PASENU-94963 format. One record per residue (C-alpha): residue in three letters; residue number from 1; x, y, z. Coordinates in steps of 0.2 Angstrom, whole numbers. Each point is the difference from the previous one (the first is absolute). Layout:
N
{atom 'ALA' NUM {X Y Z}},
...
// end
This chain:
111
{atom 'MET' 1 {-491 -500 111}},
{atom 'LEU' 2 {18 -1 -6}},
{atom 'LEU' 3 {-1 17 -8}},
{atom 'LYS' 4 {-6 8 17}},
{atom 'GLY' 5 {15 -9 9}},
{atom 'VAL' 6 {12 7 -13}},
{atom 'ASN' 7 {-7 17 2}},
{atom 'LEU' 8 {1 -1 19}},
{atom 'VAL' 9 {18 -6 0}},
{atom 'LEU' 10 {5 14 -12}},
{atom 'LEU' 11 {-9 13 10}},
{atom 'VAL' 12 {9 -6 16}},
{atom 'VAL' 13 {17 1 -9}},
{atom 'VAL' 14 {-3 17 -8}},
{atom 'ALA' 15 {-7 7 16}},
{atom 'SER' 16 {14 -6 10}},
{atom 'LEU' 17 {13 8 -12}},
{atom 'LEU' 18 {-10 16 1}},
{atom 'ILE' 19 {0 0 19}},
{atom 'MET' 20 {18 -5 1}},
{atom 'THR' 21 {5 14 -12}},
{atom 'VAL' 22 {-10 13 10}},
{atom 'TYR' 23 {8 -6 16}},
{atom 'ARG' 24 {17 1 -7}},
{atom 'VAL' 25 {-3 18 -6}},
{atom 'LEU' 26 {-7 6 17}},
{atom 'ALA' 27 {11 -10 12}},
{atom 'ASP' 28 {17 5 -8}},
{atom 'PRO' 29 {6 17 -4}},
{atom 'GLY' 30 {13 -6 -13}},
{atom 'ASN' 31 {-5 0 -18}},
{atom 'HIS' 32 {11 -14 -7}},
{atom 'VAL' 33 {-2 -19 1}},
{atom 'ALA' 34 {10 -15 -5}},
{atom 'CYS' 35 {-13 -8 -12}},
{atom 'ASP' 36 {-9 10 -13}},
{atom 'PRO' 37 {-18 5 5}},
{atom 'ARG' 38 {-4 0 -19}},
{atom 'TRP' 39 {-1 -19 0}},
{atom 'LEU' 40 {-16 2 11}},
{atom 'TRP' 41 {-8 7 -15}},
{atom 'ILE' 42 {-1 -17 -8}},
{atom 'GLY' 43 {-13 -6 13}},
{atom 'TYR' 44 {-10 16 -1}},
{atom 'VAL' 45 {-1 -1 -19}},
{atom 'ALA' 46 {-5 -18 1}},
{atom 'ALA' 47 {-14 5 13}},
{atom 'ILE' 48 {-6 14 -12}},
{atom 'PHE' 49 {0 -12 -15}},
{atom 'VAL' 50 {-9 -15 9}},
{atom 'GLY' 51 {-12 12 9}},
{atom 'GLY' 52 {-4 10 -15}},
{atom 'ILE' 53 {-3 -15 -11}},
{atom 'GLN' 54 {-11 -8 13}},
{atom 'VAL' 55 {-10 16 3}},
{atom 'ALA' 56 {-3 2 -19}},
{atom 'VAL' 57 {-5 -18 -3}},
{atom 'ASP' 58 {-8 -8 15}},
{atom 'ARG' 59 {-14 10 9}},
{atom 'LYS' 60 {-3 -13 13}},
{atom 'LEU' 61 {17 1 9}},
{atom 'PHE' 62 {0 19 0}},
{atom 'VAL' 63 {6 5 17}},
{atom 'LEU' 64 {16 -10 2}},
{atom 'PRO' 65 {7 5 -17}},
{atom 'ALA' 66 {-5 18 2}},
{atom 'LEU' 67 {9 0 17}},
{atom 'LEU' 68 {15 -8 -9}},
{atom 'LEU' 69 {0 13 -14}},
{atom 'LEU' 70 {-1 14 13}},
{atom 'VAL' 71 {14 -7 11}},
{atom 'GLY' 72 {11 -2 -16}},
{atom 'LEU' 73 {-4 18 -6}},
{atom 'LEU' 74 {4 7 18}},
{atom 'GLY' 75 {17 -11 0}},
{atom 'LEU' 76 {5 6 -17}},
{atom 'GLY' 77 {-4 18 3}},
{atom 'LEU' 78 {10 -1 17}},
{atom 'GLY' 79 {14 -8 -9}},
{atom 'LEU' 80 {1 13 -14}},
{atom 'TYR' 81 {-2 14 13}},
{atom 'ILE' 82 {14 -6 12}},
{atom 'GLU' 83 {12 -3 -15}},
{atom 'HIS' 84 {-3 17 -8}},
{atom 'TYR' 85 {2 10 16}},
{atom 'ASN' 86 {15 -11 6}},
{atom 'ILE' 87 {-9 -6 16}},
{atom 'LEU' 88 {6 -18 -2}},
{atom 'VAL' 89 {13 -3 -13}},
{atom 'GLN' 90 {12 -15 -3}},
{atom 'TYR' 91 {18 5 7}},
{atom 'ASP' 92 {9 -1 -17}},
{atom 'ARG' 93 {-13 11 -8}},
{atom 'TRP' 94 {0 12 15}},
{atom 'CYS' 95 {19 2 -2}},
{atom 'ALA' 96 {-2 3 -19}},
{atom 'LYS' 97 {-13 13 3}},
{atom 'GLY' 98 {12 9 11}},
{atom 'MET' 99 {-6 -6 17}},
{atom 'PRO' 100 {-15 12 1}},
{atom 'ASP' 101 {-11 1 15}},
{atom 'ARG' 102 {-19 -4 0}},
{atom 'PHE' 103 {-10 12 -11}},
{atom 'GLU' 104 {16 7 -7}},
{atom 'PRO' 105 {3 -1 -19}},
{atom 'PRO' 106 {15 -10 -6}},
{atom 'LYS' 107 {16 10 2}},
{atom 'ARG' 108 {7 -7 -17}},
{atom 'PRO' 109 {-10 8 -15}},
{atom 'ASP' 110 {3 -16 -11}},
{atom 'TYR' 111 {-10 -11 12}},
// end
């Protein structure tokens, strides 16, 4: 029962991080933010780790860990995508990259 509660709390936290990231990307045309969006990857990797281990070990609680694994993979994939294509970048990194627009490669070749 405790394991199911932990899975549910982690799923709610990671899903809300994913929803807030998608909302921020769609709601604001700017591509730089004050905090680094790569910090969200910690929650996504934790969800992948916990969900993956539970899917592999425990077959009775399959749906919730599988959903946790799926949301974690979606979040990490989205995080890598928005970082690579400069869709949402931390302000200092954005300046260091030469202030590129969305879907534009960095203007400085060393970055």
